[in-house]
N, C-alpha and C positions, 0 to 999 in steps of 0.2 A: 504494500500500500504506500501511496505517496502522501505527502503532507498537503495541506490546503493550497500551498503555492502551486504544486503540480496540477491540481484540479483547476485552479484559477487560470493557469497558462493554457490549458485546453480550451477554455472559453475565449481567451484572448486570441489564440490562433484561429479559432473559428470565425472571429470577427475581422481580423486584419491579415491573416496568413493567406498563403496560396493554396488553392484546392488541388489535390493530387489524386492520381490512381497509383496503387502499388501493384506492380506485376511480379508475381512470384515465379521463380524458374520452373516450377512444376505446372505452370499454366493458370494458377488461381489469380484473380484480380480482386483487390480490396479497394473499396470506395469509402468516402466519408472522412478522409484524413486531410490535415492541413500541415504546412510547414512554413517556417520563416527562413529567409535566405539573404545573403549579402553578395552583391556582384563584386568580383575582384577589381580593384581600382588601379591595377598596374597597367596603365595605358601604354607604357612603352614596351610592354610584352603582350602583344595581341593574342598570342597562343594561349597564355594563361587566362586572359580576360574572357576569351571565347569558350574555353572548355572546362574550367574549374570554378565551382562555387562552394561556399561554406553555407551549411544549412543547420537549422534546429528543428527537431521533432518533439512532440509531446511525450510524456512519460508512458503513455499507453499505446504508442505506435506499434504497428505490426512490421515496420521496416527492419531490415537487418542487412549486414554486408552481403553484397551479391544480388540484391533485388534491384529492379529498375523502377524508378518513380517517373511518372508522366505528369507534366503540368497540364491541367485540363484546359486552361485558357488558351494555350498556343500549341499544345501537343509535343513540346520538347521532352526528350527522355534522357534521364541521367542514371548512371550506375552508382549505387551506394557503395562507397569504398570502405567505410567504417562507421561505427557508432560509438560514441564515448559518453557515458553517463555523466550528467551534471548533478553534483551532490549538494544538498542543503540540509543541515542538521541530520546528517547520516542517512538521508533518503535521496533517491533519484527523483528529480523533479522534471527531467527532460533529457534529451540526447543531442549532442553536437555531432555533425557529420561532415565529411567531404564528399562531394558528388562530381563525377566525371561525365561529361556530356557524351552521349552515344551518337556517333556520326555515320555508322554503317549498320546494315543488317546482314548477317552472314549465316551460312549453313556449314556445319562441321561434318566432314566425311572421313571415313577410316578405311584404309586399304584392306581388302580381303582377297586372299588367294584361294582359288578353287581347284578344280581338277585340270586335266590336260585337254586342250582343244584339238581340232583336227590336224593342226600343224605341229603338234607335240610341244605346244607352249602353254605355260601356266595361265589359266584364266584369271584375270584380275578385275575386280569390281570395286566400286566406291560407295557402299551403302551410307545412308545418312545417320549420323549420331545425334544431331540436333539441328532443327530447321528454324530459320527466320529468327535469329537471336540478335538483339540489339547489343552492340559493342562499341568501345572506343578503339579505333584503328588509326595509328599515327604513322607517318612516313618520315624518313630521315631528312633533315634539312642539310643539303649538300653545302659544304664550305663552312658551316657554322656548327652543326650538330644540334641535337635537341637540347643539350645542356644550356645553350645560349638563350633559349626561349621557354623552357619548361622547368618544372620543379625537379627536386633532387633525384627522384626515382628515374626520370627520363635521362639524366646525365650518364647513367651507367651503361646506356646502350647507344650512345651517340655515333658509334662507328658501324652500327648494324642497320639493316634495311627497314624493317617495320616492327611495330610492337602492338599487341592487342591486349586489351583488358576485357575479361569475360567472367561471368559468374562461375565459381568453382563447381557448382551443381552439375555442369555438363561434363566434367571429367576429361577435359581436353588433354591429349597426350602428344609427345613428340612424334613426328611423322604424320600426324593428322593433316588433313587438307582443309584450309579455310576458303570457302567458296563464296565469291561475290557474284560471279556471272560465268558464262561459258568462256569468256576471254580473260577473266581476272581471278586468279586463285593463288594461294600461298601455301607453303609447307611450314608446319610448326617445327622449329628447331629446338626450342627449349621452353620449359614451363616452370615458372617460379611460383611455388605454392604457398610459401610461408610469409610473404611480405605483407599481405592483406588478408584479413579474416573474411572468407567467403568469396574472394576474388582471386583469379589467377592472372598472372602477367606472362604473356607468351611472346617470345621472339620469333619473328617470321622471316622467311626468305622466299625468293622466287621458286615456284614449284615446276620442275622440269621433267616430271615423271610421266607426262602425257595425260590426256583426258581419259 
């Protein structure tokens, strides 16, 4: 149970907060929640301003790391990277969070080898692991590196091609294929599982294994 402050904040958020939908990775959608958020004011770093916001949720939120929140007013979707409880008199009265804007919708495919075909070659298929998943997909900034325009976690991969942030629920693995379209898809080279609770950070490269 929260103190009266937590309950009061629920009412305040309903009056002045932004109305959201919470999309769970299992397909469930939760309505009726609100959050408060701050736009990043680093105008000299447009990448940060565009893709990262700090938000506050009520103490009764159903959000957690790895879910996607959608602003009802404009349809923008953000991946919840973490939730940190705000304490008052030894009780949680709300949660602070960092949200990453989703800029792509991807399908995750996983290579499967079957039997032998008529030419005595292994039959290879790419069944879907997860379909139509909102993610943040970034590209390397040639000449400067992501470290010049992004937060600390992006600096670690400024010499690599692409990076994707996706809910841990989907269990992405190295060598999976990140499919955007028939002409644009990537190979997962590395999955960092322990940086964020509920979110996996994946390093991607060009997939040359054929369609």
